C-alpha positions in Angstrom: 0.0 0.0 0.0 1.4 3.4 -1.0 2.0 5.7 2.0 -0.3 8.7 2.2 2.6 11.0 3.0 6.3 11.6 2.6 8.7 12.1 5.4 11.7 14.4 5.3 14.2 15.2 8.0 14.4 19.0 8.3 17.2 19.3 10.8 19.0 17.8 13.7 19.3 19.8 16.9 22.3 19.3 19.0 23.3 21.1 22.2 22.3 18.6 24.9 25.4 16.9 26.4 23.7 13.7 27.3 20.5 11.6 26.6 17.4 13.7 25.8 14.5 12.3 27.6 11.5 14.6 27.2 9.9 17.2 24.9 7.0 19.6 25.8 5.0 22.2 24.1 5.8 25.9 24.6 3.6 29.0 24.6 3.9 29.5 20.8 3.0 26.6 18.4 6.4 26.9 16.6 8.4 26.4 19.9 9.0 23.5 22.3 11.1 22.6 25.3 13.5 19.7 25.7 15.3 18.2 28.7 17.3 15.2 29.6 20.2 13.7 31.6 22.3 16.8 31.6 19.7 18.7 33.7 19.5 21.5 31.0 16.0 22.7 29.9 16.1 24.2 26.5 13.7 26.2 24.4 13.7 25.7 20.6 12.1 27.7 17.8 11.2 25.6 14.7 11.5 28.7 12.5 15.1 29.1 13.7 16.0 25.6 14.8 19.7 26.1 15.1 19.3 28.5 18.1 18.4 26.7 21.3 17.9 28.9 24.4 18.8 27.6 27.9 15.8 28.4 30.2 16.8 26.4 33.3 19.5 24.2 34.7 18.7 21.7 37.4 20.9 19.4 39.5 19.9 16.0 38.0 18.2 14.3 35.1 14.8 15.5 33.8 12.3 12.9 32.6 9.2 15.1 32.6 8.2 18.6 31.7 4.7 20.2 31.7 3.7 23.6 30.4 0.9 25.3 32.4 -0.7 27.7 29.9 -2.9 29.7 32.3 0.1 30.8 34.4 2.9 30.6 31.8 4.7 28.2 34.0 6.9 25.2 33.2 6.9 22.3 35.7 10.3 20.6 35.7 10.3 17.1 37.2 13.9 16.2 38.1 15.3 13.4 40.0 16.4 15.2 43.1 13.4 15.1 45.5 11.6 18.2 44.2 9.4 19.7 41.5 10.7 23.0 40.1 8.1 25.6 39.1 9.6 27.9 36.5 7.8 31.2 35.7 8.6 31.7 32.0 7.7 35.4 32.0 10.0 36.2 34.9 12.6 33.6 33.9 12.8 32.5 37.5 11.9 29.5 39.7 8.9 30.6 41.7 8.8 27.5 43.9 10.7 24.3 44.6 8.1 21.8 45.9 9.7 19.1 48.1 8.9 15.5 47.1 10.2 12.0 48.0 13.6 11.2 46.7 12.4 9.4 43.5 12.4 9.9 39.8 9.4 12.0 38.4 8.5 10.0 35.3 5.5 11.9 34.1 3.4 15.1 34.8 -0.1 15.8 33.8 -2.1 19.0 34.6 -5.9 19.6 34.9 -6.7 23.3 34.5 -10.2 22.9 35.9 -9.0 21.8 39.3 -5.6 23.5 39.1 -4.0 20.2 40.1 -0.9 18.6 38.7 -0.5 14.8 38.8 3.0 13.4 39.2 4.1 9.8 38.5 6.9 8.8 40.8 9.5 6.0 40.9 8.6 5.1 44.5 5.1 3.9 43.4 3.2 7.0 44.4 0.9 9.4 42.6 1.6 12.9 43.9 -1.1 15.5 43.5 0.1 19.1 43.6 -2.2 22.1 44.3 -0.9 24.7 41.9 -2.7 27.6 43.6 -1.0 26.8 47.0 2.1 25.3 45.3 2.2 22.4 47.7 1.5 18.6 47.7 -2.2 18.1 48.3 -2.2 14.3 48.4 0.0 11.3 47.8 -1.4 7.9 47.0 0.7 4.7 46.9 -0.5 2.7 43.9 2.3 0.1 43.5 5.4 -1.4 45.0 7.0 -0.5 41.7 7.3 2.7 39.7 4.4 4.8 38.5 5.6 5.4 34.9 3.0 7.4 33.0 -0.3 9.2 33.2 -3.1 10.3 30.9 -6.1 12.5 31.7 -9.4 11.8 29.8 -10.2 14.8 27.6 -13.8 15.1 28.8 -14.4 12.8 31.8 -13.0 13.0 35.3 -10.7 10.0 34.7 -7.0 9.5 35.1 -5.2 6.5 33.5 -2.0 5.4 35.3 0.6 3.1 33.9 2.7 1.1 36.3 6.0 -0.9 36.2 4.0 -3.9 37.6 2.5 -4.1 34.1 -0.9 -2.8 35.2 -3.0 0.2 34.0 -5.3 1.8 36.6 -8.1 4.1 35.6 -8.9 6.3 38.6 -11.7 8.8 39.2 -9.9 12.1 39.5 -11.5 13.8 42.5 -11.4 11.0 45.1 -8.8 9.0 43.2 -10.9 5.9 43.5 -10.2 2.9 41.2 -12.6 2.4 38.4 -10.8 -0.2 36.2 -7.7 -2.3 36.3 -6.2 -3.3 32.9 -3.7 -6.2 33.1 -3.0 -7.4 29.6 0.5 -6.0 29.2 3.5 -8.3 30.1 6.0 -5.5 30.8 6.1 -2.0 32.4 3.6 0.4 30.9 5.7 3.4 29.7 3.2 5.5 27.8 -0.6 6.3 27.8 -2.6 8.5 25.5 -6.3 9.0 25.0 -7.6 9.6 21.5 -8.7 13.3 21.2 -12.4 12.3 21.3 -11.7 10.2 24.4 -13.2 7.0 22.9 -10.1 5.0 23.2 -7.0 4.8 25.5 -3.8 3.7 23.9 -0.9 2.2 25.9 2.6 1.2 25.1 4.9 -1.0 27.2 8.3 -2.7 27.6 6.6 -5.7 25.9 6.7 -3.7 22.6 2.9 -4.0 22.2 0.5 -1.1 21.4 -2.8 -1.9 23.1 -6.0 0.0 22.4 -8.7 0.1 25.1 -12.4 1.0 24.5 -12.9 3.7 27.0 -16.6 3.9 26.1 -17.1 0.1 26.8 -15.6 -0.5 30.3 -12.1 -0.2 28.8 -12.3 -3.6 27.1 -9.3 -4.3 24.9 -10.1 -3.3 21.3 -6.7 -4.2 19.7 -3.3 -5.6 20.6 -0.5 -4.8 18.1 3.1 -5.8 18.1 4.2 -2.3 17.3 8.0 -2.3 17.8 10.9 -4.7 18.4 11.7 -3.3 21.8 10.1 -1.1 24.5 7.5 1.4 23.2 8.5 4.6 24.9 5.9 7.2 23.9 2.6 7.8 22.0 1.5 11.2 20.6 -1.3 12.4 18.4 -1.1 14.7 15.4 -2.7 18.2 15.8 -5.7 17.2 13.8 -6.1 13.9 15.6 -6.1 11.7 12.5 -2.7 10.2 13.0 -0.6 9.2 16.0 3.1 8.4 16.3 5.0 5.9 18.5 8.7 5.7 19.3 10.8 3.0 20.7 14.0 1.7 22.2 14.4 0.0 18.7 15.5 3.4 17.4 12.4 4.0 15.2 9.4 6.3 15.0 6.2 4.9 13.5 3.2 6.8 12.2 -0.3 5.2 12.4 -3.8 5.9 11.3 -5.9 6.9 14.3 -9.1 5.5 13.0 -8.0 2.0 11.8 -4.8 1.7 14.0 -2.9 0.6 10.8 0.8 1.4 10.4 1.4 4.0 7.7 5.1 4.9 8.0 8.4 3.8 9.6 11.0 6.5 10.3 14.4 5.0 11.1 18.1 5.3 10.5 18.2 3.2 7.3 15.3 4.9 5.5 15.5 8.5 6.8 18.8 9.0 8.7 16.9 8.6 11.9 18.2 8.2 15.4 21.1 5.9 16.3 19.8 4.8 19.8 16.5 4.7 21.7 13.9 7.3 20.7 12.5 8.5 24.0 9.8 11.1 23.4 7.8 12.8 20.6 6.2 16.2 20.1 3.9 16.8 17.2 3.8 20.5 16.4 0.9 22.4 14.8 3.7 24.4 13.0 3.7 22.9 9.5 2.7 19.5 11.0 6.3 18.9 12.1 7.1 15.9 14.2 9.9 16.2 16.7 11.8 13.3 18.3 14.5 13.0 20.9 16.9 10.3 21.7 19.6 8.7 23.9 22.0 9.8 21.0 21.8 13.3 22.5 20.0 14.7 19.5 16.6 16.1 18.6 15.3 15.4 15.1 12.6 17.5 13.3 10.6 15.7 10.6 8.3 17.2 7.9 5.3 15.0 7.1 3.9 16.0 3.7 0.4 14.7 3.5 -1.1 13.6 0.2 -4.6 12.7 1.1 -5.1 12.6 4.8 
């Protein structure tokens, strides 16, 4: 089957001195943040990609960033017992919120409740009140790490991926358990709801992409052997018609969000892709550009020229 689009690497961004673990949206659609093992948080402009701006430097690795639009804050989750709250307008840390000494693997934010949810390596879900800038609640969910989080786009539900292979779906206000999904055979590293909220997608160390029917008691809708090794991240295109996955197998794959069919493989052999694990993706509304980051210390920017989609 002919692919509905072509892929072209636009540029490679270098500047990080170690593995790049995470990417996050910025205030403008043509900009994004990156962070990784060197503790540096950088801001990049897709219209001038060769110029990265250092916006923060923290004392340890950063696995998770979250932009809070209403306050123009960037939440920086680093592995040194705290969450840093960076005011982007003032270019200053407004608060360092103490946390247990564990890696912060993921951060999600709910603007309606002004709460941030943090996935920690000690098996706890930490809830941060962003008005008071303090920990509101901590819930132990597992003896192993809490790895990833996803907020339902319309319902008060939070999906939580764990290193004990389970996915928990919690009701957000009281954090009561609603569903337990146990089909993965490895740590669950990434979760993403479809933009309409009908399905939850999950990726795991078992290399499978699983699709759960959120409208039907989260029954498994599909199980796909998506990659050769750990599936690290899932992200949707700005129009919601496509999604992309990335993996420890060094590849990025693009899928149809309706049929869950594979459309394109982006790798080193075909497109001069990454040389090591691809850790995170960011799909920009700026010219539909897809950004990937890797253990190879680089960030790649891809142009997807759509034919019919």
